[in-house]
C-alpha positions as CSV (number, residue, x, y, z in Angstrom):
1,M,-6.9,-19.1,-27.7
2,M,-4.7,-20.8,-25.1
3,G,-1.0,-21.0,-26.1
4,S,1.6,-23.5,-25.0
5,F,2.9,-23.5,-21.5
6,T,5.0,-25.4,-18.9
7,F,3.7,-26.1,-15.4
8,E,5.9,-27.7,-12.8
9,T,4.5,-29.0,-9.4
10,L,6.9,-28.5,-6.6
11,P,7.4,-31.4,-4.1
12,C,6.0,-30.0,-0.9
13,R,3.6,-31.6,1.6
14,V,1.0,-29.2,3.1
15,V,-1.0,-29.7,6.3
16,F,-3.7,-27.0,6.6
17,G,-6.3,-26.4,9.2
18,S,-6.9,-25.4,12.8
19,G,-4.9,-27.0,15.6
20,T,-2.6,-28.6,13.1
21,L,0.5,-27.5,15.1
22,S,-0.1,-30.7,17.1
23,A,0.9,-32.7,14.0
24,A,4.5,-31.3,14.2
25,R,6.0,-34.3,16.0
26,A,4.4,-36.8,13.6
27,E,5.5,-34.8,10.6
28,I,9.1,-34.7,11.8
29,E,9.0,-38.5,12.4
30,R,7.5,-38.9,8.9
31,L,10.6,-37.1,7.5
32,G,12.9,-39.4,9.5
33,G,14.0,-36.7,11.9
34,K,15.4,-37.6,15.3
35,R,16.7,-34.3,16.7
36,A,15.0,-31.1,15.6
37,L,16.4,-27.6,16.1
38,V,13.6,-25.1,16.4
39,L,14.2,-21.7,14.8
40,T,12.4,-18.4,15.8
41,T,13.0,-14.7,16.0
42,P,13.9,-13.3,19.4
43,Q,10.3,-12.1,19.6
44,Q,8.9,-15.6,19.2
45,E,11.3,-17.4,21.5
46,A,8.7,-18.3,24.0
47,E,6.5,-19.9,21.3
48,G,9.5,-21.8,20.1
49,A,10.3,-23.2,23.5
50,K,6.7,-24.3,23.9
51,L,6.8,-26.1,20.6
52,G,10.1,-27.7,21.6
53,A,8.4,-29.0,24.8
54,A,5.6,-30.5,22.7
55,L,8.2,-32.3,20.5
56,G,9.4,-34.3,23.5
57,P,12.4,-36.5,22.7
58,L,12.7,-35.0,19.2
59,Y,13.6,-31.6,20.6
60,A,17.3,-30.9,20.2
61,G,17.4,-27.2,21.0
62,L,16.2,-23.7,20.1
63,F,17.9,-21.0,18.1
64,P,15.9,-17.7,18.6
65,G,18.1,-15.5,16.4
66,A,16.4,-15.3,13.0
67,T,16.2,-11.7,11.6
68,M,15.2,-9.8,8.4
69,H,16.9,-10.4,5.1
70,T,18.7,-13.6,6.3
71,P,22.2,-12.2,7.1
72,V,24.9,-14.8,6.4
73,E,26.5,-14.2,9.8
74,V,23.3,-15.2,11.5
75,T,23.1,-18.3,9.4
76,E,26.6,-19.3,10.5
77,R,25.7,-18.9,14.2
78,A,22.6,-21.1,13.6
79,R,24.7,-23.7,11.8
80,A,27.0,-23.8,14.8
81,A,24.0,-24.2,17.1
82,M,22.9,-27.2,14.9
83,T,26.3,-28.8,15.3
84,A,26.4,-28.2,19.0
85,C,23.1,-29.9,19.7
86,D,23.6,-32.6,17.0
87,A,20.4,-31.6,15.1
88,D,19.4,-33.6,12.0
89,C,16.5,-31.4,10.9
90,V,15.1,-27.9,11.5
91,V,11.7,-26.6,12.4
92,A,11.1,-22.9,11.4
93,L,8.3,-21.3,13.4
94,G,7.5,-17.8,12.4
95,G,7.4,-15.4,9.4
96,G,9.6,-14.9,6.4
97,S,12.7,-14.2,8.5
98,T,12.6,-17.5,10.3
99,T,11.6,-19.4,7.1
100,G,14.6,-17.8,5.3
101,L,17.0,-19.0,8.1
102,G,15.7,-22.6,7.8
103,K,16.2,-22.5,4.0
104,A,19.7,-21.1,4.4
105,L,20.6,-24.0,6.8
106,A,19.1,-26.5,4.4
107,L,21.2,-25.2,1.6
108,R,24.4,-25.5,3.6
109,T,23.7,-28.8,5.4
110,G,21.1,-30.6,3.4
111,V,18.8,-31.2,6.4
112,N,15.1,-31.5,6.0
113,Q,12.8,-28.6,7.0
114,L,9.4,-28.5,8.7
115,C,8.1,-25.0,8.2
116,I,5.3,-23.5,10.4
117,P,4.4,-20.0,9.2
118,T,2.8,-17.5,11.5
119,T,2.4,-14.7,8.9
120,Y,1.3,-14.6,5.3
121,A,4.8,-14.2,3.8
122,G,4.6,-17.2,1.4
123,S,8.3,-18.0,1.4
124,E,7.6,-21.5,2.7
125,M,6.2,-22.4,-0.7
126,T,9.2,-21.4,-2.7
127,P,12.6,-22.8,-3.7
128,I,13.9,-19.2,-3.4
129,L,16.3,-17.8,-0.8
130,G,17.3,-14.2,-0.3
131,Q,20.5,-13.6,1.8
132,T,22.3,-10.5,2.8
133,E,26.1,-10.1,3.1
134,N,28.0,-6.9,3.5
135,G,24.8,-4.9,2.9
136,L,24.0,-6.6,-0.4
137,K,21.0,-8.8,-0.8
138,T,21.2,-11.6,-3.4
139,T,18.6,-14.2,-4.4
140,L,19.1,-17.8,-5.5
141,R,16.7,-20.5,-6.7
142,D,17.5,-24.1,-5.7
143,I,15.1,-26.9,-5.0
144,A,17.3,-27.8,-2.0
145,V,15.8,-24.8,0.0
146,L,12.2,-25.8,-0.5
147,P,10.7,-27.0,2.8
148,E,9.7,-30.7,2.7
149,T,6.6,-30.1,4.8
150,V,4.6,-27.0,5.7
151,I,2.1,-26.9,8.6
152,Y,-0.5,-24.1,8.3
153,D,-2.3,-23.6,11.6
154,V,-4.9,-20.9,11.5
155,D,-4.8,-20.7,15.3
156,L,-1.2,-19.3,15.1
157,T,-2.4,-16.3,13.1
158,L,-5.3,-15.3,15.4
159,T,-3.0,-13.0,17.5
160,L,-1.0,-11.6,14.6
161,P,-1.2,-7.8,15.1
162,V,-3.5,-6.1,12.6
163,G,-0.6,-3.9,11.2
164,L,1.6,-6.9,10.5
165,T,-1.4,-8.9,9.1
166,V,-2.1,-6.1,6.6
167,S,1.5,-5.7,5.4
168,S,2.1,-9.4,5.3
169,G,-1.1,-10.0,3.4
170,I,-0.4,-7.3,0.8
171,N,3.2,-8.7,0.5
172,A,1.5,-12.0,-0.4
173,I,-0.8,-10.3,-2.9
174,A,2.4,-9.0,-4.6
175,H,3.6,-12.6,-5.4
176,A,0.3,-13.3,-7.1
177,A,0.1,-10.0,-8.9
178,E,3.5,-10.5,-10.6
179,A,2.7,-14.1,-11.3
180,L,-0.2,-12.9,-13.5
181,Y,2.3,-11.2,-16.0
182,A,5.2,-13.6,-15.5
183,R,7.2,-14.5,-18.6
184,D,6.8,-18.2,-17.7
185,G,3.2,-17.9,-16.5
186,N,0.6,-20.5,-17.2
187,P,-3.2,-20.8,-16.8
188,V,-3.0,-22.9,-13.6
189,T,-0.8,-20.5,-11.8
190,S,-3.0,-17.6,-13.0
191,L,-6.0,-19.2,-11.5
192,M,-4.2,-19.6,-8.2
193,A,-3.0,-16.0,-8.4
194,E,-6.4,-14.4,-9.0
195,E,-8.0,-16.5,-6.3
196,G,-5.2,-15.8,-3.8
197,I,-5.6,-12.0,-4.4
198,R,-9.3,-12.2,-4.1
199,A,-9.2,-14.2,-0.8
200,L,-6.8,-11.8,0.8
201,A,-8.5,-8.6,-0.4
202,H,-11.7,-10.0,1.0
203,A,-10.3,-11.3,4.3
204,L,-8.0,-8.4,5.3
205,P,-10.7,-5.7,5.9
206,A,-12.7,-8.3,8.0
207,I,-9.6,-9.0,10.1
208,A,-8.9,-5.3,10.5
209,A,-12.4,-4.9,11.9
210,T,-12.3,-8.1,14.0
211,P,-8.7,-9.4,14.5
212,D,-9.7,-12.8,15.9
213,D,-12.3,-13.6,13.2
214,R,-11.5,-17.2,12.6
215,E,-13.3,-17.4,9.2
216,A,-11.4,-14.4,7.9
217,R,-8.1,-15.7,9.3
218,T,-8.7,-19.0,7.5
219,E,-9.4,-17.3,4.2
220,A,-6.3,-15.1,4.6
221,L,-4.1,-18.1,5.3
222,Y,-5.6,-20.0,2.3
223,G,-4.9,-16.9,0.1
224,A,-1.4,-16.6,1.4
225,W,-0.7,-20.3,0.6
226,L,-2.0,-19.8,-3.0
227,C,0.1,-16.6,-3.4
228,G,3.2,-18.5,-2.1
229,V,2.7,-21.3,-4.6
230,C,2.6,-18.6,-7.4
231,L,5.9,-17.1,-6.1
232,G,7.5,-20.6,-6.1
233,T,6.2,-21.7,-9.4
234,V,6.9,-18.8,-11.8
235,G,9.4,-15.9,-12.1
236,M,8.9,-12.5,-10.6
237,A,9.7,-9.1,-12.2
238,L,10.2,-5.4,-11.4
239,H,8.3,-5.3,-8.1
240,H,10.3,-8.0,-6.4
241,K,13.6,-6.8,-7.8
242,L,12.9,-3.3,-6.5
243,C,11.8,-4.5,-3.0
244,H,15.0,-6.7,-2.7
245,T,17.1,-3.7,-3.7
246,L,15.4,-1.3,-1.3
247,G,15.2,-3.8,1.6
248,G,18.8,-5.0,1.3
249,T,20.3,-1.5,0.7
250,F,18.4,0.5,3.3
251,D,17.5,-2.3,5.8
252,L,13.8,-1.6,5.3
253,P,11.1,-3.9,6.8
254,H,10.3,-6.5,4.1
255,A,6.5,-6.7,4.1
256,E,6.0,-2.9,4.5
257,T,8.3,-2.3,1.6
258,H,6.3,-4.7,-0.6
259,T,3.0,-3.0,0.5
260,I,4.2,0.4,-0.4
261,V,5.9,-0.4,-3.7
262,L,3.3,-2.8,-5.2
263,P,0.8,-0.2,-6.5
264,H,3.6,1.8,-8.1
265,A,5.2,-1.2,-9.7
266,L,1.9,-2.3,-11.2
267,N,1.3,1.3,-12.4
268,Y,4.7,1.1,-14.2
269,N,3.6,-2.1,-15.9
270,R,0.0,-1.1,-16.5
271,D,0.0,-0.7,-20.3
272,A,2.4,-3.6,-20.9
273,A,0.2,-6.2,-19.1
274,P,-3.4,-5.2,-19.5
275,A,-4.9,-8.7,-19.1
276,A,-3.1,-9.2,-15.8
277,M,-4.2,-5.7,-14.6
278,A,-7.8,-6.6,-15.4
279,R,-7.6,-9.8,-13.3
280,I,-6.0,-8.0,-10.4
281,A,-8.6,-5.2,-10.5
282,R,-11.4,-7.8,-10.6
283,A,-9.9,-9.7,-7.7
284,V,-9.7,-6.5,-5.5
285,G,-13.1,-5.2,-6.6
286,A,-11.7,-2.0,-8.3
287,D,-11.7,-0.4,-11.7
288,D,-7.9,-0.1,-11.7
289,A,-5.3,-2.6,-10.3
290,A,-2.7,-0.1,-9.1
291,Q,-5.1,2.4,-7.6
292,G,-7.3,-0.4,-6.1
293,L,-4.4,-1.8,-4.2
294,Y,-3.2,1.6,-3.1
295,D,-6.7,2.4,-1.8
296,L,-7.0,-1.0,-0.1
297,A,-3.7,-0.4,1.8
298,G,-5.0,3.1,2.7
299,R,-8.3,1.7,4.0
300,L,-6.4,-0.8,6.1
301,N,-4.2,2.0,7.6
302,A,-1.0,0.6,6.1
303,K,2.0,2.9,5.6
304,L,2.0,4.3,2.1
305,A,5.3,6.0,1.9
306,L,8.9,4.6,1.9
307,R,10.0,7.7,3.9
308,D,7.8,6.5,6.7
309,I,9.6,3.2,7.1
310,G,13.1,4.6,7.1
311,M,14.2,5.2,3.5
312,P,16.2,8.5,3.1
313,E,15.3,10.8,0.2
314,S,18.9,10.8,-0.8
315,G,18.6,7.0,-1.5
316,I,16.2,7.5,-4.4
317,D,18.8,7.8,-7.1
318,K,21.0,5.1,-5.7
319,A,18.0,2.7,-5.7
320,A,17.1,3.6,-9.3
321,D,20.7,2.9,-10.4
322,L,20.8,-0.5,-8.6
323,A,17.4,-1.4,-10.0
324,V,18.7,-1.4,-13.5
325,T,22.2,-2.7,-12.8
326,N,21.5,-6.4,-13.5
327,A,19.3,-7.2,-16.5
328,Y,16.1,-9.1,-15.6
329,W,12.8,-9.6,-17.4
330,N,9.9,-7.3,-17.0
331,P,6.8,-6.9,-19.2
332,R,7.8,-3.2,-19.8
333,P,11.4,-2.5,-20.6
334,L,13.4,-1.0,-17.7
335,A,13.9,2.7,-18.0
336,R,16.1,4.3,-15.3
337,D,14.4,7.7,-15.3
338,A,10.9,6.1,-15.2
339,I,12.0,3.8,-12.4
340,R,13.4,6.7,-10.5
341,D,10.0,8.4,-10.8
342,L,8.3,5.3,-9.5
343,I,10.6,5.2,-6.5
344,A,10.2,8.9,-5.8
345,R,6.4,8.6,-5.8
346,A,6.6,5.5,-3.5
347,W,9.0,7.4,-1.3
348,A,6.5,10.3,-1.0
349,G,3.4,8.0,-0.7
350,E,1.6,9.5,-3.7
351,R,-1.3,7.8,-5.4
352,P,-0.3,6.0,-8.6
353,M,-1.7,7.7,-11.7
354,P,-1.8,6.6,-15.3
355,A,1.0,8.1,-17.5
């Protein structure tokens, strides 16, 4: 029997398809923008300059300095660049790092954002911003950081390297997986979550086999959008808390950290959220949610151990302590020793096993 629930639709316009990057100029004008600062990482500077040229008179300048975990000092440099070129809006072209920078600028200045994701991070669908200052990553939720418009262009993902495709896609799956046992979950978000996991679990092996498979790329981007909506609509739990702690403390790559930790976090919550685990297992075509996602990552040649992405073994205890420092909701109560065991298994890359 269905219980009571609350469902809130976030005010965001989505333009989805192939070749939709060409709509960027019209979308900026629709938002009332006159001078747009384009944001990218250093690696995507050339793509940012090309987009700027296509914007014509709306192009105010380019800031190619976005980086992981949205350091406050980088945001301040970008804010200075906005002032210097008299920008009245920002266009974030790239993955989660660039999206995060656009959000941080919107929070500080109130400008409108056009977000054009090139990975499956999902941050573009959320009113959530994670920032790092003095080695500590903090997260806030504010509708002011939600992009006004998002352009999904499948063409921009066709050249996404397979390794990044896999880690970014499993990172997206993590959003949907935790949405299925969220404290404020609801039937609508759960539908999106299961479908998002299914779409990505189906598309990623096809992309690994044929990286420019347009049909698989379209399905993956669709799945990532659904997973992003889940992340933006309901609260997350242990998995996301752990990944923020690990990423911010040890400067680990965001998507790879999510990919490695997810099976172990699900294993921790296995008995406390059986209905969610059944839906995740069904979506990935496995008997067990945690082992199914671990095996999927393995088949896709993703890294399976935190030690392989730069986490020192000496950090296991520190991470366990930090993970239980601030109280937050999780379907299974937080137990420091059990979480330490979870992190240790993820550090070693061991297969998750039922308790």
